[in-house]
ZAMARGU-4260 file (C-alpha; in steps of 0.2 Angstrom, whole numbers, plus 5000, padded with zeros to 4 digits):
<rodrens>
0) 5368/5323/4524 | 5370/5325/4543 | 5378/5314/4555 | 5369/5312/4572 | 5384/5303/4580
5) 5400/5310/4571 | 5411/5301/4584 | 5406/5285/4575 | 5417/5290/4561 | 5431/5283/4571
10) 5427/5267/4564 | 5436/5273/4548 | 5452/5268/4557 | 5447/5250/4554 | 5453/5253/4535
15) 5470/5258/4541 | 5471/5242/4551 | 5465/5231/4536 | 5478/5239/4525 | 5491/5236/4538
20) 5486/5218/4539 | 5488/5217/4520 | 5506/5224/4520 | 5512/5214/4535 | 5504/5197/4528
25) 5517/5185/4519 | 5515/5181/4501 | 5524/5165/4501 | 5530/5151/4513 | 5546/5140/4514
30) 5542/5122/4511 | 5553/5106/4510 | 5547/5094/4495 | 5556/5078/4489 | 5555/5084/4470
35) 5550/5099/4460 | 5544/5088/4446 | 5526/5088/4452 | 5526/5108/4450 | 5534/5108/4433
40) 5517/5104/4424 | 5507/5117/4434 | 5519/5131/4431 | 5513/5136/4414 | 5495/5135/4421
45) 5500/5145/4436 | 5508/5159/4426 | 5491/5160/4416 | 5481/5163/4431 | 5491/5176/4440
50) 5484/5192/4432 | 5466/5186/4436 | 5470/5182/4453 | 5478/5199/4456 | 5463/5208/4450
55) 5452/5197/4461 | 5462/5201/4476 | 5461/5220/4473 | 5442/5218/4471 | 5441/5209/4487
60) 5452/5222/4496 | 5441/5236/4489 | 5425/5227/4494 | 5432/5225/4512 | 5436/5243/4513
65) 5419/5248/4507 | 5411/5236/4520 | 5422/5244/4534 | 5417/5262/4528 | 5399/5257/4528
70) 5399/5249/4546 | 5408/5266/4551 | 5395/5277/4544 | 5382/5266/4551 | 5389/5269/4569
75) 5389/5288/4565 | 5370/5287/4560 | 5369/5297/4545 | 5353/5306/4540 | 5346/5317/4526
80) 5338/5332/4534 | 5321/5336/4527 | 5313/5354/4530 | 5295/5357/4528 | 5285/5372/4532
85) 5273/5371/4548 | 5255/5372/4548 | 5247/5384/4537 | 5232/5384/4546 | 5238/5393/4562
90) 5229/5409/4569 | 5234/5420/4584 | 5219/5431/4590 | 5222/5445/4602 | 5207/5453/4609
95) 5208/5471/4616 | 5202/5471/4634 | 5203/5489/4636 | 5190/5500/4645 | 5184/5506/4627
100) 5178/5489/4623 | 5164/5490/4636 | 5155/5502/4624 | 5138/5493/4622 | 5125/5495/4608
105) 5112/5483/4603 | 5113/5475/4620 | 5131/5468/4616 | 5148/5476/4621 | 5163/5478/4609
110) 5171/5465/4619 | 5157/5452/4617 | 5157/5455/4599 | 5175/5452/4598 | 5173/5435/4609
115) 5161/5429/4597 | 5171/5432/4581 | 5186/5423/4590 | 5175/5409/4594 | 5170/5407/4576
120) 5188/5409/4570 | 5193/5395/4582 | 5181/5383/4576 | 5185/5387/4558 | 5204/5384/4561
125) 5203/5369/4572 | 5192/5361/4559 | 5208/5358/4549 | 5219/5343/4554 | 5234/5354/4555
130) 5226/5369/4563 | 5232/5378/4578 | 5224/5392/4588 | 5231/5404/4601 | 5221/5418/4610
135) 5228/5432/4620 | 5217/5444/4631 | 5226/5461/4630 | 5219/5469/4647 | 5229/5480/4659
140) 5242/5465/4658 | 5241/5454/4642 | 5239/5435/4645 | 5236/5419/4636 | 5219/5412/4636
145) 5226/5397/4629 | 5241/5394/4617 | 5243/5383/4601 | 5229/5371/4604 | 5225/5360/4589
150) 5209/5349/4584 | 5213/5336/4597 | 5210/5350/4610 | 5195/5358/4602 | 5184/5354/4618
155) 5196/5362/4629 | 5198/5378/4618 | 5178/5379/4617 | 5177/5379/4636 | 5190/5392/4638
160) 5182/5403/4625 | 5165/5401/4635 | 5175/5411/4649 | 5176/5425/4637 | 5163/5436/4646
165) 5163/5455/4649 | 5171/5452/4666 | 5187/5449/4658 | 5187/5467/4650 | 5197/5478/4661
170) 5195/5497/4665 | 5212/5502/4660 | 5221/5503/4643 | 5227/5488/4634 | 5244/5481/4636
175) 5248/5480/4618 | 5266/5478/4620 | 5264/5463/4632 | 5252/5455/4619 | 5265/5457/4605
180) 5278/5448/4616 | 5266/5434/4618 | 5262/5433/4600 | 5281/5432/4596 | 5282/5417/4607
185) 5270/5408/4595 | 5278/5415/4580 | 5295/5408/4586 | 5287/5391/4582 | 5277/5395/4567
190) 5282/5412/4558 | 5268/5409/4546 | 5255/5411/4559 | 5242/5425/4556 | 5240/5438/4570
195) 5223/5446/4571 | 5219/5461/4583 | 5200/5462/4588 | 5198/5480/4593 | 5186/5495/4591
200) 5200/5507/4591 | 5207/5515/4574 | 5226/5514/4572 | 5236/5525/4560 | 5246/5508/4555
205) 5242/5491/4560 | 5260/5485/4560 | 5261/5466/4559 | 5242/5464/4565 | 5227/5461/4555
210) 5214/5473/4562 | 5197/5466/4565 | 5185/5480/4568 | 5171/5476/4581 | 5164/5494/4583
215) 5146/5498/4579 | 5139/5513/4569 | 5129/5519/4584 | 5144/5519/4597 | 5146/5536/4605
220) 5153/5541/4622 | 5151/5556/4634 | 5164/5558/4649 | 5170/5568/4662 | 5189/5568/4659
225) 5194/5577/4675 | 5189/5589/4688 | 5202/5599/4699 | 5200/5611/4713 | 5209/5627/4712
230) 5213/5637/4728 | 5214/5656/4723 | 5223/5670/4731 | 5208/5674/4741 | 5209/5657/4749
235) 5193/5651/4740 | 5190/5637/4728 | 5185/5636/4710 | 5184/5621/4699 | 5191/5616/4681
240) 5181/5602/4673 | 5186/5594/4657 | 5172/5585/4647 | 5171/5576/4630 | 5158/5568/4619
245) 5165/5556/4605 | 5156/5549/4590 | 5141/5560/4590 | 5137/5579/4591 | 5127/5582/4607
250) 5121/5596/4618 | 5123/5589/4636 | 5121/5595/4654 | 5135/5594/4666 | 5130/5595/4685
255) 5141/5598/4700 | 5136/5594/4717 | 5147/5602/4731 | 5145/5594/4748 | 5151/5599/4765
260) 5153/5617/4760 | 5163/5628/4772 | 5164/5615/4786 | 5145/5612/4786 | 5142/5594/4784
265) 5124/5597/4779 | 5128/5611/4766 | 5126/5606/4748 | 5127/5618/4733 | 5122/5614/4715
270) 5128/5621/4699 | 5124/5616/4680 | 5130/5620/4663 | 5123/5615/4646 | 5137/5612/4633
275) 5136/5608/4615 | 5149/5596/4608 | 5152/5595/4589 | 5163/5582/4579 | 5176/5596/4576
280) 5176/5601/4595 | 5173/5585/4605 | 5181/5592/4621 | 5177/5607/4632 | 5185/5615/4648
285) 5173/5623/4660 | 5178/5635/4674 | 5166/5634/4687 | 5167/5647/4701 | 5157/5652/4717
290) 5146/5663/4705 | 5140/5646/4698 | 5136/5640/4716 | 5124/5655/4720 | 5138/5666/4724
295) 5144/5657/4740 | 5163/5659/4743 | 5169/5641/4745 | 5183/5641/4758 | 5182/5622/4760
300) 5172/5607/4755 | 5171/5588/4758 | 5168/5582/4741 | 5162/5588/4723 | 5152/5576/4712
305) 5152/5579/4693 | 5140/5571/4681 | 5138/5573/4663 | 5119/5567/4659 | 5119/5556/4643
310) 5112/5541/4638 | 5128/5536/4629 | 5135/5518/4625 | 5147/5518/4640 | 5141/5524/4657
315) 5157/5520/4667 | 5165/5537/4664 | 5150/5549/4665 | 5154/5554/4684 | 5169/5560/4693
320) 5171/5563/4712 | 5184/5577/4719 | 5191/5576/4736 | 5205/5587/4745 | 5194/5601/4749
325) 5197/5600/4767 | 5215/5603/4773 | 5225/5592/4784 | 5228/5600/4801 | 5247/5601/4806
330) 5249/5606/4824 | 5265/5615/4828 | 5272/5621/4845 | 5286/5633/4846 | 5294/5635/4864
335) 5309/5645/4868 | 5317/5653/4883 | 5323/5667/4871 | 5310/5668/4858 | 5315/5674/4841
340) 5305/5676/4825 | 5315/5664/4814 | 5307/5648/4817 | 5289/5655/4818 | 5292/5664/4802
345) 5298/5649/4794 | 5283/5639/4800 | 5272/5653/4793 | 5281/5652/4776 | 5278/5634/4776
350) 5259/5637/4779 | 5258/5649/4765 | 5268/5638/4752 | 5258/5622/4757 | 5242/5630/4759
355) 5232/5620/4747 | 5235/5604/4758 | 5241/5608/4775 | 5231/5619/4788 | 5246/5624/4799
360) 5241/5629/4817 | 5256/5637/4827 | 5256/5639/4845 | 5269/5649/4852 | 5272/5646/4871
365) 5285/5650/4884 | 5297/5636/4889 | 5289/5633/4906 | 5272/5630/4897 | 5278/5618/4884
370) 5268/5602/4882 | 5276/5585/4876 | 5260/5578/4868 | 5246/5582/4856 | 5257/5590/4842
375) 5263/5585/4825 | 5279/5596/4826 | 5288/5602/4842 | 5302/5615/4841 | 5312/5618/4856
380) 5325/5632/4857 | 5338/5634/4870 | 5327/5628/4885 | 5323/5610/4883 | 5309/5599/4891
385) 5312/5588/4905 | 5307/5573/4895 | 5305/5570/4876 | 5288/5571/4868 | 5279/5555/4867
390) 5272/5559/4849 | 5276/5570/4833 | 5292/5576/4826 | 5304/5584/4838 | 5316/5598/4833
395) 5330/5603/4847 | 5338/5619/4842 | 5353/5625/4852 | 5349/5613/4867 | 5356/5619/4884
400) 5352/5602/4892 | 5348/5585/4887 | 5330/5579/4889 | 5327/5562/4897 | 5326/5549/4884
405) 5335/5559/4870 | 5351/5550/4871 | 5361/5566/4870 | 5375/5573/4881 | 5378/5592/4881
410) 5396/5599/4882 | 5404/5615/4883 | 5401/5631/4872 | 5412/5633/4858 | 5416/5651/4851
415) 5423/5652/4833 | 5427/5667/4821 | 5415/5673/4808 | 5423/5663/4793 | 5421/5646/4801
420) 5409/5635/4789 | 5402/5618/4790 | 5406/5601/4781 | 5394/5588/4775 | 5394/5570/4780
425) 5399/5557/4768 | 5383/5547/4768 | 5369/5555/4759 | 5352/5559/4765 | 5335/5567/4759
430) 5337/5582/4771 | 5353/5587/4762 | 5347/5587/4745 | 5353/5603/4737 | 5361/5609/4753
435) 5379/5617/4752 | 5385/5616/4771 | 5400/5627/4766 | 5389/5642/4763 | 5384/5641/4782
440) 5395/5650/4794 | 5394/5647/4813 | 5402/5658/4828 | 5395/5649/4843 | 5387/5631/4848
445) 5387/5619/4861 | 5396/5603/4859 | 5381/5591/4859 | 5386/5572/4856 | 5374/5557/4855
450) 5376/5540/4863 | 5383/5526/4851 | 5366/5516/4853 | 5355/5531/4852 | 5351/5529/4834
455) 5356/5546/4827 | 5363/5549/4810 | 5375/5564/4808 | 5373/5575/4792 | 5384/5591/4795
460) 5400/5594/4804 | 5412/5608/4811 | 5429/5600/4815 | 5421/5583/4820 | 5407/5590/4830
465) 5390/5587/4823 | 5380/5603/4818 | 5366/5593/4812 | 5360/5575/4816 | 5344/5566/4817
470) 5335/5550/4823 | 5323/5542/4811 | 5314/5528/4820 | 5296/5523/4819 | 5292/5529/4837
475) 5305/5542/4838 | 5309/5556/4825 | 5321/5569/4831 | 5332/5582/4823 | 5345/5591/4832
480) 5354/5608/4828 | 5367/5613/4841 | 5372/5630/4833 | 5363/5646/4837 | 5354/5655/4825
485) 5359/5672/4831 | 5377/5668/4830 | 5376/5661/4812 | 5372/5666/4794 | 5359/5651/4793
490) 5344/5663/4794 | 5349/5671/4778 | 5357/5656/4770 | 5349/5649/4754 | 5356/5632/4760
495) 5345/5632/4776 | 5329/5637/4766 | 5332/5622/4755 | 5335/5612/4771 | 5319/5617/4778
500) 5309/5612/4762 | 5317/5595/4763 | 5313/5594/4781 | 5294/5596/4778 | 5294/5585/4762
505) 5303/5572/4771 | 5293/5572/4788 | 5277/5579/4782 | 5274/5572/4764 | 5256/5572/4756
510) 5248/5555/4758 | 5244/5556/4740 | 5250/5569/4728 | 5234/5570/4718 | 5216/5570/4720
515) 5213/5558/4705 | 5222/5544/4696 | 5219/5534/4680 | 5216/5516/4681 | 5234/5507/4680
520) 5243/5523/4685 | 5255/5520/4699 | 5250/5529/4715 | 5263/5534/4728 | 5258/5534/4747
525) 5266/5542/4761 | 5261/5539/4779 | 5261/5551/4794 | 5262/5537/4806 | 5269/5519/4805
530) 5256/5511/4793 | 5241/5516/4782 | 5226/5506/4775 | 5218/5509/4758 | 5200/5503/4754
535) 5191/5504/4738 | 5183/5494/4724 | 5180/5480/4736 | 5198/5478/4740 | 5209/5482/4754
540) 5228/5486/4755 | 5239/5489/4770 | 5256/5496/4769 | 5270/5498/4783 | 5284/5503/4772
545) 5285/5520/4764 | 5285/5528/4752 | 5274/5514/4745 | 5265/5511/4728 | 5249/5504/4723
550) 5240/5502/4706 | 5221/5503/4706 | 5213/5491/4693 | 5195/5497/4696 | 5188/5515/4695
555) 5179/5523/4710 | 5182/5530/4727 | 5197/5524/4738 | 5199/5529/4756 | 5215/5530/4765
560) 5215/5529/4784 | 5230/5530/4795 | 5236/5536/4813 | 5248/5551/4813 | 5262/5552/4825
565) 5252/5562/4838 | 5239/5548/4839 | 5226/5556/4829 | 5216/5547/4815 | 5218/5554/4798
570) 5206/5550/4784 | 5208/5555/4766 | 5200/5550/4749 | 5205/5550/4731 | 5197/5545/4714
575) 5202/5533/4701 | 5194/5534/4684 | 5195/5526/4667 | 5210/5533/4657 | 5205/5548/4646
580) 5212/5539/4630 | 5199/5525/4633 | 5185/5538/4634 | 5189/5545/4618 | 5181/5530/4608
585) 5184/5539/4591 | 5202/5543/4593 | 5215/5539/4580 | 5229/5529/4590 | 5247/5527/4585
590) 5253/5512/4575 | 5253/5494/4582 | 5270/5487/4586 | 5279/5476/4573 | 5282/5458/4578
595) 5299/5451/4576 | 5303/5433/4572 | 5314/5423/4561 | 5308/5411/4548 | 5303/5394/4555
600) 5300/5376/4548 | 5298/5359/4555 | 5314/5348/4553 | 5313/5329/4550 | 5326/5317/4545
605) 5327/5303/4532 | 5337/5289/4540 | 5350/5281/4529 | 5354/5267/4541 | 5344/5253/4532
610) 5352/5258/4516 | 5369/5257/4523 | 5364/5240/4531 | 5358/5234/4514 | 5375/5240/4506
615) 5386/5232/4519 | 5376/5215/4516 | 5379/5216/4498 | 5398/5220/4499 | 5399/5206/4512
620) 5391/5193/4500 | 5401/5199/4485 | 5417/5198/4496 | 5413/5180/4501 | 5408/5175/4483
625) 5425/5181/4477 | 5434/5172/4491 | 5425/5156/4486 | 5430/5157/4468 | 5448/5160/4474
630) 5448/5143/4481 | 5441/5134/4467
</rodrens>
């Protein structure tokens, strides 16, 4: 028995009050009578009735106590909990909406077959009066189609199920973990609900799911899994192509069409390969060189189109596009009144290191011929321009004067001993990643300071004087190094090599770090200007804060458009394809997750209020009857 209002038991205090009344009530009264003769005759009779009277009084007291107890329990609302299991006719259907469910045979995709089976299960389940049905679509992000609809909502369930067309099937992998979490929400209400997973993928262990196979015997798929350009030592391209054929042994032709070869927009080269795929060797790796393209050396290209020619049951992964064969130009100007080999050599080292992406073009000019526009990077050493450049990244090395608009002030020259080393700033910065200033010595520098409102951040010091500071604003990116290269060990310091690598990675990052991505894979974007735009698959994305991240939900070509710091338009492309795991429709996947939930039941109550009221009435009547007999 449970009490819904336990505070009602305070009514039991009335029992103590009743007993107190009985204790304090007098048993006799003082009376003046004229004679006691009238009592003599009843004395004998009275003595005979005393035992019966005492018993009646005790019973009356007990009845009154029981009555008060009954009333107190009525105020506490006692109930007897009744537990019964919830509906035994509840189903949770999880539909695999991954790319592999687009495999079609007999004019019907796997996803459509799964949808039909779920519709049939829903009709059967909701035919029961206590039937409940939930449907989860496990696409890139799992979501409920509907949750715990019963027979009263069968029309609503039918209308929602009619929306289960092939358009709901995604191009990425199924969010099985998310589907499991949604199923657990339903199982938290009814742990006896049966969870069915409609898929064509074979799993090593179904976990807590009952797997319903919707594959067909004639399903097979051929796919181009990847295609990657490889820039060799001779500065020419070759290509690595990975292809697969699953569910059937086939001999297939793989064709490659190379466009925009060596800067000629009208130049196109073709290469073909025949490959045999067997059940025990479903994947092949092809190395395609210039020999396959009629022996023409490939210095650059605009795009490569790869296709595996097959009448398979899924066509979405039969093609692959490759971009990135045209290097991005990076225009650098080096101007100095006392030219050295240090900065030009380091620019050339950068060109060789990042040769697969950047086409570094270095112009070495005299200080009097230096330009202040049209370049991506300006390096001024000793002699400074009259005014700051209007575009690009500006590096001011050992400045002897302060350009207009720089916000700098040039002080006196300082001479130190050969053991003087630098110190880092307390605030970390990406340029200082892995840099140890204490390994850099300085013997001569000019004291250069920046105005408080100039927007510079100081990164390295010597005795409070900044040795490296920078401005990183959308329209002004400036690096200042007051120390002299010829009066420091910086030219042979590992710390400075690391600093320069950080400089290029920070100011000249690749827009995208790959030429292809899988659907659902995060894509990191960097800009060479203030913003960039991505167009692809009928959608448009705009970013103005970097690094930015996007996730493509559709396969195909994506174009990135931006304007660099020099004001020149920059256009790049990348390709998004179906995940390789989804192309392999014959794969054996890992086990499905277990579903965690406790035992559940529906709780109801048997109310005792009516029974207590009846008992109180009986006690009241009995007490009244005994009182009435006492007065006879």
